[in-house]
Every structure is written in structure tokens, then in C-alpha cells.
C-alpha positions in Angstrom: 98.4 52.3 68.7 96.8 48.4 69.1 93.5 46.4 70.0 92.0 47.0 73.4 91.8 44.0 75.0 89.1 45.4 78.0 87.6 49.0 78.7 85.7 49.3 81.7 84.5 51.9 84.3 86.1 51.7 88.0 84.2 54.2 90.5 84.0 56.6 87.7 87.3 56.0 86.0 87.7 54.6 82.4 90.4 52.0 81.9 91.4 50.3 78.8 93.6 47.6 78.5 95.9 46.7 75.6 96.9 43.3 77.4 95.4 40.4 79.7 97.8 41.9 82.8 96.9 45.5 83.5 99.7 45.2 86.1 102.4 45.0 83.4 100.6 45.5 79.8 99.7 48.9 78.3 96.6 51.1 80.0 95.3 54.1 79.1 93.1 55.7 81.5 90.3 58.9 81.4 89.6 60.5 84.6 86.7 61.0 86.2 86.2 64.6 85.5 87.5 64.2 81.9 84.2 61.1 81.6 82.3 64.2 81.3 83.4 65.4 78.0 83.2 61.4 76.8 79.5 61.3 78.1 79.4 64.8 76.1 80.4 63.5 73.0 78.1 60.5 74.1 81.6 58.3 73.5 81.2 54.9 75.2 84.2 53.9 76.1 83.4 50.5 77.2 82.2 49.9 73.2 86.6 50.0 72.8 86.8 46.6 73.7 88.3 44.6 70.4 88.7 47.4 68.4 92.2 48.8 67.0 93.1 52.4 68.6 95.6 54.8 68.5 96.2 57.1 71.3 98.5 60.2 72.3 100.0 62.0 75.1 102.3 61.6 77.6 103.9 58.0 78.8 103.6 57.1 82.5 104.5 54.2 85.2 101.8 53.2 87.0 101.2 49.4 87.2 103.3 49.1 83.7 103.0 51.7 80.9 100.1 54.0 81.1 98.8 57.3 79.6 96.2 59.4 81.0 93.5 60.7 78.1 91.2 63.8 78.1 89.6 64.7 75.1 87.4 61.7 72.9 88.3 61.8 69.0 87.1 59.7 66.5 
């Protein structure tokens, strides 16, 4: 749980960053295939910038701590 610093799309993948340096700070990603569910739910990932959110899932390490999510929730 924390405040999103930036939320962007790059090549169909969403990157939700919780710090200024994505190489070391916590990042949440959404794969291009899972972005379909977000679009169907009319969930704009980019609108998360500046908002406090909570995510749940398995933590991995890729350019710092990372979690991939697949399902949009309010």
C-alpha cells in the first residue's frame, strides 16, 4: 500500500511506480494481455498517479521489487 508516483503505459504494459527510481523502488506492472481486463472495466491505470492504492500478490525482483497484477478492483 502506498502513493503512486507515476503510472504509465509502455508497449501495452502498465507500470505503476511507487518511487522516483523504478530500478530500485517498488513497481506494479500489468501485462499487455491483462490490460484487456482493465480496459473492459474502464479502469485507466494512468489515473492512479498521485493516488494511494493497495495491491496484493506475489513479490518478485526485476529492477527492484515488482509485483504483476491481473485484475482491476475498486
